[in-house]
Backbone bond lengths (Angstrom), bond angles and torsions (degrees), N, CA, C in turn:
res aa  C-N    CA-C-N  psi(-1)  N-CA   C-N-CA  omega(-1)  CA-C   N-CA-C  phi
1 M - - - 1.445 - - 1.521 112.06 -
2 F 1.308 117.05 -29.97 1.475 118.70 -176.75 1.526 109.02 -123.66
3 L 1.298 115.01 147.25 1.440 122.15 179.15 1.529 106.10 -131.39
4 G 1.316 115.69 128.73 1.458 117.98 178.48 1.517 109.26 -159.37
5 V 1.336 114.20 157.56 1.465 120.80 179.53 1.525 107.02 -129.23
6 D 1.291 116.37 135.86 1.475 122.52 176.27 1.529 106.80 -52.45
7 P 1.336 117.26 128.30 1.467 119.91 179.42 1.531 114.12 -50.14
8 A 1.319 117.26 -32.81 1.474 120.52 179.89 1.522 111.28 -69.04
9 R 1.341 117.53 -18.31 1.453 121.98 -177.29 1.534 113.14 -107.79
10 Q 1.321 117.65 -1.93 1.460 121.73 -179.60 1.513 111.03 -63.98
11 G 1.319 115.43 149.04 1.455 120.55 178.74 1.527 114.09 89.70
12 N 1.346 115.87 6.15 1.467 120.36 -179.44 1.513 112.42 -109.39
13 G 1.333 118.38 7.28 1.448 121.54 178.15 1.501 115.79 87.81
14 Y 1.334 118.20 3.44 1.470 119.72 -178.80 1.523 111.44 -66.50
15 G 1.307 117.70 -44.04 1.473 120.42 179.79 1.508 111.13 -63.54
16 T 1.341 117.57 -41.80 1.445 121.35 177.16 1.511 112.10 -60.98
17 A 1.333 116.17 -42.65 1.481 121.08 179.32 1.514 111.19 -64.83
18 L 1.329 117.07 -43.48 1.461 120.54 179.70 1.525 110.94 -64.04
19 L 1.336 115.61 -44.54 1.475 119.64 179.66 1.517 110.57 -65.06
20 A 1.308 119.13 -43.70 1.454 121.88 -179.18 1.517 110.73 -59.96
21 E 1.294 118.97 -44.17 1.469 122.91 -178.83 1.539 110.14 -66.69
22 T 1.320 115.12 -44.22 1.470 117.32 178.89 1.503 112.24 -62.95
23 L 1.334 117.42 -42.48 1.476 120.39 179.76 1.531 111.08 -69.87
24 R 1.306 118.08 -29.42 1.472 120.86 174.98 1.537 109.15 -60.03
25 Q 1.316 115.91 -44.49 1.459 120.89 -179.95 1.529 110.57 -68.60
26 V 1.312 117.86 -39.77 1.455 121.75 176.98 1.515 110.42 -63.05
27 D 1.325 117.04 -42.24 1.460 121.04 179.68 1.514 112.74 -63.56
28 E 1.327 117.45 -35.19 1.453 120.87 177.58 1.531 110.77 -60.98
29 L 1.332 116.08 -29.16 1.475 121.24 -179.95 1.538 111.37 -95.36
30 H 1.321 117.55 0.56 1.470 122.08 179.95 1.523 111.86 54.95
31 M 1.323 116.47 44.22 1.452 121.18 -178.05 1.528 112.55 -102.36
32 V 1.322 115.86 152.87 1.470 121.23 172.32 1.525 106.57 -78.57
33 S 1.328 115.57 144.67 1.460 120.92 176.90 1.524 108.48 -113.14
34 A 1.333 115.63 147.82 1.445 121.62 177.31 1.518 108.91 -142.58
35 L 1.319 115.56 148.51 1.458 119.73 176.17 1.505 110.51 -154.16
36 E 1.310 115.80 166.37 1.439 122.40 172.09 1.520 107.30 -126.66
37 S 1.326 115.29 129.58 1.450 119.92 179.14 1.530 108.71 -111.70
38 T 1.321 116.23 130.07 1.463 120.31 177.52 1.530 110.47 -90.31
39 N 1.323 117.19 -2.67 1.457 120.50 -176.93 1.527 108.92 -124.40
40 I 1.330 116.21 112.63 1.458 121.16 -179.56 1.531 111.20 -58.63
41 A 1.305 118.58 -27.45 1.472 122.14 178.91 1.524 112.24 -62.82
42 N 1.363 117.06 -24.11 1.456 120.63 -179.23 1.542 113.13 -83.88
43 V 1.315 116.45 -15.72 1.476 119.87 -176.00 1.532 112.32 -56.61
44 P 1.322 120.49 -45.01 1.482 119.38 179.19 1.526 113.34 -60.29
45 L 1.338 117.78 -34.99 1.468 120.41 176.37 1.522 109.39 -61.09
46 Y 1.316 117.41 -48.19 1.444 120.46 -178.96 1.531 111.51 -66.09
47 E 1.328 116.83 -36.33 1.471 119.53 178.65 1.533 110.47 -63.62
48 R 1.310 118.04 -35.57 1.476 120.28 177.89 1.531 111.59 -61.44
49 F 1.321 116.63 -24.53 1.457 121.98 178.51 1.529 112.60 -94.24
50 G 1.332 116.73 7.81 1.447 120.56 175.12 1.519 115.59 96.73
51 F 1.311 119.53 5.03 1.437 122.40 177.17 1.529 108.89 -77.48
52 E 1.323 115.47 148.60 1.472 122.72 174.82 1.519 108.77 -125.21
53 V 1.324 116.26 139.31 1.469 120.32 175.00 1.521 107.71 -68.58
54 T 1.321 115.09 126.00 1.458 120.63 -179.31 1.523 112.52 -112.72
55 G 1.337 116.88 -8.17 1.438 119.21 177.89 1.514 111.87 178.53
56 E 1.321 114.28 168.52 1.438 122.13 177.66 1.506 107.01 -122.82
57 I 1.310 116.85 132.63 1.463 121.81 -178.48 1.533 107.12 -108.96
58 R 1.322 116.01 120.70 1.468 120.36 179.80 1.516 109.54 -122.45
59 A 1.335 114.07 140.46 1.459 120.48 177.18 1.537 108.78 -145.06
60 G 1.279 116.40 107.51 1.451 120.04 177.23 1.523 111.72 63.87
61 D 1.323 114.51 -137.51 1.468 121.63 -176.36 1.515 114.77 -94.63
62 I 1.334 117.40 5.06 1.457 118.20 -179.02 1.531 110.03 -80.26
63 P 1.315 117.57 156.49 1.468 119.33 178.10 1.520 111.34 -60.27
64 P 1.315 118.77 150.28 1.456 120.61 -179.44 1.528 113.21 -69.14
65 M 1.321 115.25 156.73 1.452 122.86 170.36 1.513 106.95 -106.05
66 Y 1.305 116.52 145.50 1.460 121.82 -178.90 1.515 109.92 -108.53
67 A 1.321 116.29 114.98 1.460 122.31 176.98 1.510 108.64 -79.93
68 M 1.339 116.72 133.64 1.468 121.70 -178.14 1.507 110.06 -137.72
69 T 1.317 116.34 146.56 1.458 121.59 174.93 1.526 110.46 -131.42
70 R 1.314 114.37 159.09 1.474 122.13 176.65 1.518 106.59 -137.51
71 R 1.331 115.09 126.64 1.458 120.64 -178.06 1.545 111.64 -63.25
72 A 1.327 113.73 155.88 1.467 118.85 176.51 1.524 109.22 -64.81
73 R 1.319 115.65 145.74 1.475 121.43 178.88 1.479 109.97 -128.42
């Protein structure tokens, strides 16, 4: 359900590798994928994997979350 990389290890391709493997398994099942990103800087990574921003979730003064989906493949 959650994907994250220790900040000390970011930038080494670990997140990309984890996401690629997870999506490979999702694609085998021909399922739609959805996620919410709390960090706008992560949106381009998800877009490279075929996700599209479908909405912005705002609550009070906290930063927005970005809802994203990826079609079944």
